C-alpha angles and dihedrals in degrees: 000000000000120000115219117243093198093110129130093247095049096040089057092053092046089051091054092049093047090052090052089049091054090049091052090048087057091056098265106118118215140191123210121192112198107201127186148125124283112292093005091131101263093133093047091049091049092050092049091051096046090051089057092045091054090049088055092053101260122146110242120211106180137172138169120220121220134195089227090061096042092107093052108102113236090358095152093039091054090054090052093048092047090068118120092235091076120084111250093244092051092049091048093050093046092051091047092053091048091050091052093047091050092058095048130069130225135066094263092058092048088053094055099090095042100079092048095049091044090051089050092052093047090050090050090051092056091080103025140027107256122209116195107195119185119179120208094007089175087074093056125116118258095249092056091048090053090050091052089053090047092050094044091060091055106046103072091103097037139084094251127121117190115199117186131178121207139172121248092243114069137186120239095263089046091055090059091046091048094050093045092048094051090050089070110097093220093053120095133184125223117194113213109200133180120283115277121233088262091049091052090049090052090054092047091049089065092057106043140034111276099257093047092045091053090052096046100040096083091051092048091050095045092053098038098036088216091296103149093212094052093041092053090050092049091052092050090051093051095046097042098086105022143050114264091241093055110104115238120216090216140339108272118190115221139166098318092052092048091052091047090055091052090047090055092053094047092049092057129065116303093252090061089072091044093052091044089056090052092050090048091052096045095040094232141022096235094129111040089183090060090042091054092049092051091049095040094235136117118281090239090057091051092049091048091049093050090050091051091050091050092048092055090046096242088118130038117197090340096311132097109258091230133015088237089067091053090048091050090057094046093048093061095045116102111251094236091049091049093048091051092051092051092047091052091045091052093049093047094046091048090050090051093051099254119166118281090240092056092049092046094053089061092045089053094045090052089067091207136106112272136212117285090240088069094062094091089048091054092048091050091047091053091057092048090049089054090055086060089044089241096144096167092060090046091052093048091049093052093044090054092044091050092048091049102039116103099184106096097210094046089046091056091050091051091050091052092052090047091054090050091056094046089049090055090060103031122357090194090060090051090063090071089063096047098084092053091043091053091048093049094046093048109106094003124123105261120245139181092293094060098090091046091051090049089050091056091049090049093048090055090050095251092131095144092053091048091049093049091048094053090048092051092048091049090053092046092051093059120173126320115258123233094253095053117107110229114247095010118124113218122177112253093005134095112272104197100196097045098041097044092050093045094049093045091050091051093048093048092048094051094048090047093052093043115017087186085081089069089103089054095050104023093160094062108020106138088326113206093213117098119255111277117254133207135051112340092011125119099227094115096041109114095221092048093049091048092050091048091049093050091046091052092045092054094045119084116253096011099095093117090051091051092052091048093051093045093048091048091053095046092048098045101041126060120210111276141142093275098038100045098089093045089050091051092052090047087058090048089050089057089049092050089047087058093248100124089150092064092039090053094051093049094043092053090049093051092047089053091051094055097036092095095038126093093242112121090164091057094046092047094053094044091047089053090054090046089054091050090052091050091050093052089049091053097249099137099173090046092049091050092047096052093043092052090047090052092050091048095053097066134016121272088245089060096061100072110174088343089077086086093072102058094031095053091047094049094045093053093043091052091049092049092051092050101256104123094158091060090048093051090050089055090056089062089066107108116243129193114271090228089061091084091063093059139079092247089052089064090061090051091050090052092049090050090050092050089052091051089048093052093049097048098258092128099161091050088050093051090050093053093047094047091047088056090051094048093051094045091051092047091050095044094239099112094152118144090210087067096046121343091212096161092056091046093048091047089056090051091050090050089053088052091052095253104127094159093056089045092052093046092051096044092049090059091059106126119234127229116242121244137072100280116071115229132239089252088061089056090050090047092054090048092056093043091052090059089061096050136083117261102270096046089042092058092051092051092045093051090052091046092052092048091053096043093048088064093046131075095241102104094168093060089045091055090051092048093048091050093050091048091049091051089050092055091046090056088055091051096251093134100166094053090043092051093051093049095046092048091050090048090050093052092048091048091047090053088051092052091240100147096169090055090048090054091046092052097044111006122218135019091280091069089049092056093045094048092052092049098247123131096211126218100320120175117263095258089058096054091097091062121101121235093261092045091050092055092049092046093053093050092046091049087055091057101255117154121241091255092050090050090049091051094049095047097039093238134118124268089243090058091052091051092051091050092050091052091056092042092055090050096049094044093042096235131130105211143016097266090056093064111121111274090221089072087072090056097049124109088257094061090097089081088084 
């Protein structure tokens, strides 16, 4: 791709040079000095001018200086003399004189070739206009510079034009040359700057359609800074993979741009690249003093390098114009060099009091082990990174701190914190760290991270390892000595307050998760005593509070205590990596205490707090609890939605024993909504074997039993429910709010035709203490009613409805209302029965319980009637009322008046009155004359 030079800025410069060429052609020699930053387009301008000069008949003698040839005496002069325009004998003599001068010392010897070469050039200019064009004259050797000055003083009355290009930054000898050259009256300077915004837009206009060019031009100019080299590279990147008429969303620098940046740096002085590396490492060049220290150069050199980078538009106000430019510099820096720069930057920034996060970014970028004194800095940086929700940086900081730390106890604490962060993103990935965490914690004095570490082991199902670790830590702690100060933490010594609280929290947590460990920790297994308060106590520890709340919730008569402990935990502890699991169990404690209203409010609040955080593990667990709450409130679609959302947030491997919570919710929701196949498919999902020794495993067992019950596997259902009961009694957590196993088993016995066994089991259901009866009491009465004769059944059903109407469980209420309606129907109280069944249908419909809806009012016709819609009746039936339409459809299907009365919960007399009006409106005399289309209507399902 060729960039057009027909821009206002360049046309003006070409006009100036052409004017000087005409002046030289008239015998008035001139010198033009083109000055500009690296890659500003000086060379391109020089080439454009020399092409025009050749076209006009001028003799061109050109040369390009190079830093590599700077030590070669008369290097530029040799290139000029080697031109074919010189006669062979003149060229030979000039080169001989230069060779002799190069071997001799002294200014007079170096001057020896100059008169002869100048005479030869002046002779050549007698017949033709001579243009001497030297690119990058600032890289020329000193002898050639002296010759140019010598020649400049002798061309005023000749047909010679000298055009030189130079950088804006000059060496000391070049400064003298520059000043002496500009002293000559026939010498002029032309400054070649970067393209303006309008100049950039003109270039862009030649590459895109007008509308697109106008939109993209500002972006091109902002990234290139008007640097022609960078602009050309940007255009090539954008056009490489797309048609020029294809609209770009934004200008994206790629390989060509990166290479152009590196070319700019290599064209300038060597320290430009050095300074660019320093700026790339530091991120900006705000403090040239710091930049100089990092690079190990003088401050003046750093300032000069920054100015050069800004002149050539690589930097803008001390920053790289685009991150791609910074990356381009870093990519060509040797790894060991880059690591050294980052290490020095980190040390200097730390010395100057920079933020821990800024220091840590350099330590991480250095990709090397750091000094042990930087471990606290890395830990602090990790916490600041978490405030910005930059979990990757936090993880890298802790990984480097853990690799560097030499103190064994501190190293274990860092590992525990690292595991907590990994768990937030992916609990399955955290399992890879657990063996090392267990090894590092073994034999160490326990600290505040012990309970959290135990919770991660428990989550992954490593309950035996967690138990062994707590035992070993208890043994390692020993007894406090007489000289120890209570509550004071001393490195390497027993700290009574800290260790006692940490060990007690870990014990309580383990026995809460798996009450089967009561035999292992008999002194603290689901202790009924409240959490100790005061210095050294564990009353404010999140894990201890959660265990106390669960213990109270599962102990008869302590519901208020459970709510108090759960509320205290939820109010005092914000959601974090170490407090999440305790907060979740605090929510479950509220659920088990039959306070789903409080649990729902707190769960929604916690979900809102972590909605904007990168914490899929948090969101998954809270969503699972939210689903359990919805299920207990009878919201089957909501329960299924939240459970599916929980399962989608993290992999199935990440759930550990926690898989029981969303799976059990989803299985029961699918069953309640009439999708047994989906529920059975969920049972095929593998679960950890250790799950069945945990509290959450009881909920999974119950869900499996409910699935068996719904699909006719009644004996399998009884086995699951009775297994729940056996475990709960063994563990001392026989609370129906956890799993109402007696009610479930009674339903299974009823399905097996064993009402006596069902009644005996349901009657032994324990009651929660307190004034307000629980939802499980309402469910118990409902099951008991099904085993009783009609009068006793109605009494129990009325009591069940009264209890359930004050609870949140709408699904149980719908079932109780339906049973009560059926009871009244059996007694012939059709109006009351109809009202109750309709109410039950509406409640069940709101719960998403389609099987219950069908059981209450079978067929689609009942659905239409219950919702108050007539359906798609034929035209001749439009005059019928809703009640008449239902009767007409059933009559058209051949049902007797008594059958119709039974289905619609009305009296036979009411049916007869409806039929009389129906016959009159439809102009028929008897039942068989009813329009046949009534049988085909959408209400025909009533039959």
